[in-house]
N, C-alpha and C positions, 0 to 999 in steps of 0.2 A: 386471447386465452392466457390465464395466469401462468406464471412460470414457477415451478417448484424448485427452489435452490437448495443447496446443501444446508444453508442455515435453516430453511423450513424443516428439512428432515431432522436436523438436530433438535429443533423445538418439539417436533412430534415425538422424538425419542425421549424427551424430558417429560412429556405429558403422560405417555403410556404407563409408566410405573405407578403414577398416582391413580390412574383408572383401575389398575390391577388390584389396588388396595381399597377399591370402592370409594375413593375420594373424588369429590368434584374439583374442577380446575378452572381458574380464571386466567385467561391470556390477556396481559396488559401491554399496550404499546401505543405510541403516538400515532397521529393520523399519517397515513402513507407508509407505515412501518411494515405492512404486509400481514396484518392480523387475519384478514379474510382469506388471503392465499394460504396461510398456515392452517386455518380451520378447514379449508378445502382439502389440503394435503392430508390432514387427520382423517377427514371423511373417507378419502380414497384408501388410506391405510387400513382403517377399520373394515371397510368393505372387502379388502383383500383378505382380511382375517375372518371374514364371515360374521362380523359383529354388527347387529342391527343398529341403525342410527338414523336420526332425523336432523336436518339442518334448517333452521329458521333464521332469516335475515331481517333486520330492521328495514321496513319498506315505507316509512312515512307515518303521518299522524292518524290516518283513517282507522276506524275501529277494526280490530282483528287483522290489520294489513299484513303483519309478518306471517301469521298463520295461513291466511288465504292465499298468500303469494307462493306457498309451497305447491309444487306440481301435483301432489297427491291429495291435497286438501279438498274436502267436499264443498265446492264453490256454491252449491245450491243451498247449503245449510248456513244460514246467517246468524243463528242463535248461538250463544256462548256454550250452552250445555252440549249441543251437537258437536261443536268443535273440540270440546274437552273429551268427549267420547272417542272422537276420531284419533286425537293425539295420544290418548291413553292406550288405545289399541295398537298404535304404531310402535310404542316403546314398552309394550307389555312384557317382552322377554327379559329375563333376569339380567342379561349382559348388555342391554341396550344403552345407547349414549344419545342424549339430547344436546345438540350443539346450537348455541344462540350467538349469532354474529351481531356485534354492537348491542349487547344486552342493555346498556345504559340508554339506548335510543329506541327501544321497543315501545310500541304504542300501548296504552294502558289495557286495552281489551286483550291483546295478545299476551301481556304479562299475566293477566288473571287466568287465561286458559292454561298457560305454562304452570302457574302455581297450583292449580287444581289437579293437573295431570301428574305433577310431582308427588302430590299427596296420595294419589291412587296407585302409583307404581314405585318400583325401586330403581328407576332409571338413574344413571349417572349423568351429571351435567358438565358441559364444557362451554364457557362463554368467553367472548372477547369484549374489551372495553378500553377506552382511552383515559378513563378517570381512575383516581386512587379510591379504592373502595371505602376507606375510612374517612376520606374527605368529601365524599359525594353527598349531595343533598338528600334529605329524608324522602326518597321517592320509592315507588313500588319496586324498581329494579334493585335499589340498595337493600331494601328489606328482604327481598328474595335471596340475595347473595349472602347477606350477613347471617341469615337463618341457617344457611347450609355450610358456612365456614369453609369456602373452597381454598385449595392451595393456589397461590399466585405464581404464575410463570411469566417473566418479562420477555418480550420479543426483542432479541438483540439486534443491533445494527448489522447490516450486511458486511461481511469481510470482502477482501479483494477478489477471491475466487468466485464467490456468489454474485458479486456485482458484475464481474466479467461475464458470467453466464447470462445475467439479466440484460446487460447492454447488448450482447450479441443477439439475443432473442428479439429485443425491441427493434434493433436495426436490421434484423434478418441477415446477419453476416458477422464475422468475427471483428472484434474491436481491438484497436491498438492499445498497448499497455499504458501509453501516456494519456490517452483519452479516458481509460478506466480509472487511472490514478487521479486525474483531475475531478472526475465525477465523484469519486469516493471522498476526496477532500471537501468538495463543495456541498455534497448532500449529507455528510455525516453518517453515511451508510443507510439512509432512509430510501427505500426503493421507490416510493412515490415521488420524492423530490428528484431522484435521479431520472426517472421517466419524464417528468415535467421539463427538466433541463435538456434532455435529449430532444424532446419535441421542439423546444424553442431553438435549439442549435440547428436542427434540420430546416426549420422554417427560415432561419437567418443565413443559411449556407455556411455555418461555422464548422461543420464537419464534412469531410469528403472521403472518397474511397481512394486508397493508394496501396498498390501491391497486394490487392485482395483484402485489405483491412480498412475499417473506418478509422480515421485519424482526426485529431483536433488541429485546426489550422492556426491556433494561437488566439482565437477569439471566443472560446467557450466561456471565459470569465466575464465577457461583456454582453452576453445574450440576455434578453429580458427575462426576469425571474418572477413576474407577477403571479404566474400560476402557482409558484411555490408558496407565496403568501396566502393565496386563496386556499390551498390545500391544508396548510398547517394552522391557519388562524381563522378559518371559516366559522368555527363555533366559539370563538373567544369574545369576551365582552369588549365593546368598542373602546372603553377606557383603557383596557390592558393593551390593545393594539396601539393606541396612541402612545402609551408609555414605552412600548417596545420600539416604536419609531424613533423616539427621542434617544434611546440608548444606541440604536443602530447608527444614527447620524454621528454620534460622538466616537463610535468605535469602543475599544476596551477602556473602561473607566474604573476607578477605585470604588469600593463599596460606599465610601462617604459621599462621593459625587453622585452615584446612582441613587442613593437614598434621598439626597437633596432633590434630585430631578423628579422622581416618580413616587417616592414614599415607600416605607418598608413593607406594607401589605401587598402592594403591586409586585415588588421584588419577590416576595415569597410565592405569590401565585404564579408568576412567570417561571420561577425556578422549578416549582412543582410540575409545571406543564412541560418542562424540558426545553423551554425556549430561551432560557438564560443559564449560563454556566459560570460558576464561580471557582476560580483556581488561585492558589497562592503563587505569587511571583516574588522572587528574591529582590529585596530592596524596595518593593512597592506595596506589599501586603496583598490583600484580596483584590483580584481583578475580575470584573464582570464583562461578559461578552455575549452577544446575541448568537444563537446557534440554531441551525447550521449556518455556515457562511453565506450560502445562497439566499437564505431568508434575510440576513442582515443587508445584503445588497438590494434585494427586492424592496425592503422597507425604505432604504435610503432613496431609491428611485421615486418613491411616492411623496417625498417631502419637498415642498417648493423652496427655491433658493432663499427667498426672503425669510421664510420660516426658519430655515437652517441657520441663517446669520443671526437671527434674534435668539435662537436657542443657544448658540455658541457664546454669544455675548452675555447672556444671562448666566450661563454656567461659569464663565470666566470670572464673573463678579464674585462667585462663591469659591472657586478653586484656583483662580489665577490663570496665568498664560500657559500653564502646563497642558491645558486642555486643547487638543487639536482635533477638529472634526475631520471625518473621512469625506472629503469633498468629491462631488461628481465632476467629470470633465465638462467645461462650458460648452454650450451648444455649438459655437463656431469652431471648436476644436474636435467635435465628436467624430467627424470623419477622419481627421488627421491622427487622432490618438486612439483610433479605434484598434483550461481544461485543468474476513480473516478466517483465516482458517483455524489456526490454533488460537488459544486464549479464551478465557471465559467471558461471560457477558459483561461483567464489570470492567474487564480490561478493554474490551471493544468500545464500551461507552466512554471510558476514560480517554483512550487514544483519539476517539472522535472529538472529544472536548478539547484536547490539546491541539489537534489540528485546527479546530475552529478558532481558538485563541490566536494561534500562530498566524492564520490567514487574516484575521481582523487587525492584529498589530501590524502586519506587513502592509495592509491596505492603508492604515493610518499613517505609517511612515512614508509610504509611497505618495500619498496625497499631499503631505507636507512638503516633500522634495519637489513634487510636480508644480505646486503653487509657487515655490521660490523660483523655479526655472521659467515658468510662464511669465513671471513679472520681469525677469532679466535673463534673456536667453544667451548667456555667455558660457565660456568653457567651464568655469569653476562651478556654476550652478548645474550645468549639464552633467558634469562628472558626479556630483552628489546624487542627482536624480538617476543616472544610469547605473550607479553602483547598487541602488535599491531595485530599480526596474528590471535589470538583467538577471535577477535571481529567478525569474519566471519567464516562460516563452511568450512574452508580449511582443510578437514580431512587429505589428503595425506601429505600436507606440514607440518601440525602440528606434525603428526606422525614422519616425517623425522627429525624434530628438536629434539624430545625426543630421537629418536634412536641414533642420531649422536653426541649428546652433552655429554661431560665428564668434571669432575671437574679438575681444575688445581690449582697449588699453589696460584695463584692470587685470587681465589674465596674465599669469606668469608663464615662464618656460616650463615649470613643473606642471602647470595646468595643461599645456600643450602635450607633454609626454603622456600624462594620464589619459587624456582624451584619445590620443592615438592608440594607446595600449588597449583601452576599452573597445575602440573601433576594431582593432585586429582580433580581439576575442569574439566580437560580434560576427565579423566576417568568417572566422573559423567555424563558429557554431552554425552560421547561416549558409555554410557551404560556399563562401566567397561571393555571395550575391547581395551584399549589403548595398543600400542606396548611397550615392555619392554625398558625403556631408559637406558642410560649409568650407572645407579645406582650410583649417586654421594654419596660418603661417608659423614657421618655427625653424630652428636650425636642423641641419642634417643629423646632428648629434642626437636629437630626440628620436628620430627614426632609427638610428643605429642602436640606441639603447634598447628599444623595443625588440629589434631583431636579435641582438645578442642574448637577451634574456630568453626569448623563445627557443633559440638553438642550443642553449647551454647544456641542458640535460642530455640531448642526443649526442652532442659533441663529447661529453664526458664518458658516456656508455661506449661510444665508438673507440675512444682512446683506450679504455680498459680492454676492450676486445682485441685491439691491435697491439697490446703489450705494455701499456702504461700500468705500473703497479697500482692497485687500488689504494694502497697506503699513501702514495704520492698524491692521488686525487683527494683523499680525505685530509691530507696535511697541507694542501695549498692554502695560501692566505685568503681570507674572505674577499670576495669581489667588492670593488668600490663602486657604489651606485649613489647618484645624487638625488634622483627623483624620489620623493617620499613614497610614491605608489609602489616602488620596487624594494623598499627597505625590508631586508630579511629574505627576499625572494631567491637570490642566487644560492644561498645556503640550503634552502628548502629543496631546490632543484638538485643540488649536489648530494644531499642525503637521499633523495628519491633515486638518483642514478646509482648510488652505491647499493641501495636496497635491492634494486632490480638487477644489478650485476651479481647479486648473491653474497653481498657483504653487509648484512644488517648490523654487525658489530661496529663497523666503521661508520655506518649511517648514524648510529647512536652517538658516536664520538663527535660527529659534525653537529648534531643537534645539541649536544651538551655544550659545545663551544659557542653556539649561537646565543645561548642564554636568553635573557629578556632585554629587548631593545624597543625601539619605537615602531616596530612592525605593526601593520594593520590587522584587523580581526581575521581576515582570510588567511594570512600567513601564519598567525598564531594557531588557528585551528588545524591547519595543515601540518604544522610541527608536531602537534599532539597526535594526529592521525598516523603520521610516519613513525613516531616513537612507538605507538601501539603495535603497528605492523612489524617493526623491527623486533620488539620484545616477543611477539608471537612466533616469529621464525627462529628466534633464539631459544624457543621452547620455554620461555619464562611467562607461561600463560597466566599464572595468578597475578603477576605484576601488570601484565597487559590488561587483564580484565578489570583490576582495581582502577587503573588509570582511565580506561575508557568509560567505566561506570561513573566515575567522579565528574568527568567532563560532560557526559550525556545528561547527568542529573542537573548540572549547572545550566545546560542548554534548555532543559525542560523548565527550569525555574524562571529563566528569562524569556522563554518562548521565542527563541532565535531559530528560525527555519534553517538557515545555513548550518549552524552548529548541530542541530538535531540530525540533519541529513548526514553530515560527516561522521559524527561520533556514534550514531546508531548503526551505521554501516560497519565501522571498524569493530564495535563491540559484538555485532552479529557474527563477524568473521571469527573473532576470538572464541565465542561460544560454540560455533560450528566446529572449529578445529579441536575444541575440547570435548566434542561428542555430544554437546547439549543442543541438538539441532532444533528441537521444538522451541526452546528459549531463544535460539538465534533468530528463528522466523518471527517470534513475537516481538522482539526488539526491532528487527528490520521493518516490520509492518508499520511501526509508528512513523518511520521516515517515508515509506511509500504512500502513506495516507496524506502526506503533504502535497502530493501531485508532482508533476514534472519540474525539473530544474531548467533554468534558462542558460544563457551563455556563461554566467558565473555559477560555479559549482556543478559543472558537468561531470567531473572525474568521479566523485563518490556517488552521484546519482546513478551513473552507468555501472559502477562497480556493485552498487546495491542491487540493481536489476539483474546483473549476472549471478550474484549469490542467490537472489530471490528465485531465479529460474531453476537453480539446482534444488532449492528447498521445496519449491512447488512440485517438481517431479516426484520428490519423496512423499509428498502428500497426495499424489495421484492426480494432480491437475496438469496433465500434459499439455492441453490446449492453451492454458494460461501461460505455462512456461514457454511454449512456442511463440506466443504473442510477445512476451518479454524479449525473447531473442530477436524477433523481427524489429523491435524498437532499437536494439543495440546494433543491428546490422546497418542502420541508417546513419552511421557516424560520418561526419563531413570529411571530405578528402584531406583537408589540412588540419584535422583534429589532432591535438597534441596533449594527451592526458598527463597529469602528474604521475599517476601509476596506471598500469594496464588494467582494463576492466575484467580480463580473463573470461570474455564471452564464450570462448571455445569450451570452457569447462561445462557451461550450461548446455551447449550444443551436444557435447558428449553424453551428458546425463539424459537428455531427451532421446538420443539415439539408443542408448541402453534400455531405457524404459519402454521403448516401442519394439524391443526384441532384436535390434540389429547391432549386436555387440562387436562384430567384425568391423563394420563401418565406423562405429564409435572409436574403436582402437586406432583406425587409420587417421581419423580426424585429429585425435589427440597427438599422434606421432608427428604428423606433418606440421601442425601448428606449433608444437614444441620445438621442432627442428628450425622453423622459421624464426622463432624467438631466439634460439641459441645462436643461429648464424648472425643475427643482428647484435649480439652481445647481451641480450636480456636473459641471463641464465636463470634467475629466480622464477620468472613466469614460465620458462621452458620446463624447469624441474617440477613446478606445481602441476603443470598440465600432464606430464608423464607420470607423476606419482599417483594421481587420482584417476587416470584413464584405465581402461581395461588392459590386462596384461597381453601385449602383442609383440614383445621384444624378440627379435631374432638375434643371433650372436653379433651381427654387425651393428644393430641398433643398441644392444647392450653396451658395446664398446663406445659408441657415441655418447650414451648416457654417462658412462664412467668418465669420459673425457670432459664432459660438461660439468661434472661435479668437482673436478680438480680445482682446488683453491677456494671453493665456496665455503661458507659457514652457515649452514641451514639445518641445525640439529632437529627442528620440529619435523622436517621432511625426511630425515634419515631412515626411520623405520619403514616408511612406505617405499622409498627408493630401494632400500636393501631387499625388501620382499619382492619387488618387481624384478630385481636382478637375480634373486634366488630362483624364482620361477623360470626366468629366461635360461638360467644355467641348469635347470632341472635337478637342482640339488635339494633333495627332500630334507636333509639334515638342516640346511640353512633356512629352508622354509619354516620348519618347525621351530627353529631358534628365533626367527624374526617375527613370526605371526603374533605372539602375545603383545608386542609393542605397537600393533596397529589396531586402531579403533574401527570396528565394523560399521558404526554409525557414520563414520567419515568416508570410508572407502569400502562400500558394500560389495561391489563387484570384485575388487582385489581380494578381499578376505574370503569371499565365497569360492573363488578359484583356488586359493591356497588350501582351504579346508577340503575341497574336492580332491586335490592332489594328495593330501594326507589321509584321505578316506574317513574324514570326520563327519561328513554329512550323509550318514546312512541310518536314519531313524527306523526303528523296527516297525512302527505303525505309520499308516498314511497320514500326511499332514492335513490338519483341519484348522478351521478358524479358531483362534485362541479363546475368544469370548463371543457371546451372542451379538455384541455390537459390531463384530467384524464379519457377520454373515454376508454372503454375496447376494446381490440383487439377482433377479431372474435372468436379466440380460447378461450380467457379468458371468453367471454360472454357465449360460449358453455359450458365450464366447470362449471361456476357459475350456469347456468340454471339447469344442471343436479344435482349439489349439492343441490340446492334449492328444487328439487324434492325428496331429501332424499337419493341419491346414494352416496356411499362411494368412496374414492379415487381409490381403486382397481377396483370397478365396472366401474367407469368413464374411467379409463385407458384401460380396456378391450374393452369398447364400442367404444372409439375413437382411439384405436390402438396406445396408447402412453405408455410411462413408468410411473410408479407410481410417480417417482421423478418429471417428467415433469408436471404431473397433480398437484402435490404439489406446484410447482413454479407458475403455472398459477393461482391456487387458492389463494396463498398468495398475488400476484400482484392484483388480482381482488378485494380482500377484502380491500387492502390498497387504491386502486383507488376509491372504493365506500364509503370509510370512515367507514367501518364496522369492528367489533372486532372479529367475528367468524362466522362459518357456520350457526349457528342458526339465526343470524341476516339477512341472505339472504331472510327470509320470508317477510321482509319489503321492499325488492328490487322489483322494477316494472318490471325488466327484459329487459329494454331498455337503 
């Protein structure tokens, strides 16, 4: 059964205004994009509005196949005139709509029937097509559409929430956020591609059920993708398919190389079909990549090794040694080296393209590093390969590198330290269950260096908690580290410790002192991220936003997955704290489209998930928010983040959205207290600032004690309002409320306004616009809740799950502009 996603509903909502003005509509999208599902959703919507409609689907080349396939068609009438009479009668009413699925593939006889019926009636037409109307050959379907000049509506790629719903439906159970993220990145938001990948993953055993959710075991990127090629390229000219194969083998290439390989006409045709994406890359010019990534992988699998080598050699004759093919693992290593809501269509398409280029460039870089390691399996080449490979959850391949790598005389002590450091990160991420590597020999000093670096931040936070002045921590001389892999690392950890101890001003001083040195890219990106966070908590939001935007723009230009993930997350935080929550989600979604992170860059992947769960609750997607939290709860026992993910803030948001404000308040208080007792005062105060107001006099005293000595002006208005409510001081509440953004702390501001008597509208609350109208089920759930029934009662009465009731309740409250169930007493019920 087709799944109607939120994206389908949005497309239907775009079509209806055109029909209301008696304008025909052409729905255009690539194969697998869900055109038929959208048309079916439109048919159901029209039926609910009592609008007569007929849906005809392309059913092959037989005469009148599309018309005769309709269940109401007079099958005994084989002549054209009789079929015209039937169809004209079906759409005779003035408001009728004729829907043609795959209008560009209708058989000629059905097209003639449709054309004659259109002449006889005033029916409105909605068709779907994969082709550009203006570029289509001069066929009957083109003539039909051109004559009626329809409005064109593009089918957008699925966003994260819609793909999560689709995945859960296909698997018949909820999907893990990591699985959904990988599918989104690999499919480019194409539902047909996502379903094909899921089918292949199930057949290969690459997904399994854990804690009630389906998860990717790290092999989703390796499952066969031939069905994707068949879906997207089934009606392409063989010459274009061969051209696309050449480009897929080479990975991202410049426009000059691509033109030399396949010619300008083929490039234009492939770009028009959406199979080739061109983006500007800083320092490189235009870069072309096959899209979506799953298709590029499928095409590479089809090319024989000998053909691949000849293609690379021929291309290098033209472009030089800079060309690096995305090689497939050799057969003998296959077993050894074996995963939106807001934003317009153009943004979704652009972010899908960015994700595609990022994945293809990463595949190219990974292939080059793998080839070097396969030729010479020593520590130096392993470190280069692991640094790339560990950016994604490639469990089996990472384990293989650790098992098969051995120290050689050419390896240095610095290589030993770097290898041990990467192994410790792998063990932490893999929950201490990494395979025993080749045990490279080295001095105890190498092991000690790794241990000292891992423990540094916790030691500094503990020291400040136990009385060491933060100024002394900030003013200590920089740690002396010899291994290049650690250059700049100690000062990053020192700045992170000061930030989470509540002194972002001193964190900035440490970062300023660090300046520019020979630190690697990971440390450099972390420096910027910590600076953005420090500026944010110092309430210098404009500076923070400018800095984050500049570095995120550079990350987009270079298509650096690590940098996109880090800087998109920090910019999204800045925008959210500034009250621009929709923009925050739009920015964050570009990072989430990259899929899950591996052992390297876990910190900001997890922090992005935590922020995403909060923003998804605000969008009414409670199930997706809950899935994200489930992923966060699986942190390894020895996981040591650069900064805390603040998962608890997401858990509190989910609890509030499902109507349990008391539980949410207790969760926030206990988590904040745990942070504070460990010396992490900034995470504690964030948790308390944005949790529901539940402070007793004793808790208020603890909050005041935690605030002593911290410098967090961005949080001050929120904490002041929490304390004013705890003190029941209405004058203080009135004085502090204007400094608090309701978009950031909705529950807090609602409580304050209730205390001041500001939320007493004269008329019952209604949806602000027609687009916010409740669905029938949402209205039914809200009505029962208004009568005082709990979620369990409502679920039993309506034969639904409790989670489904929670989701309907959350969306209903959001559409009505209400903050909680108690506000439903002001709702008119219509």
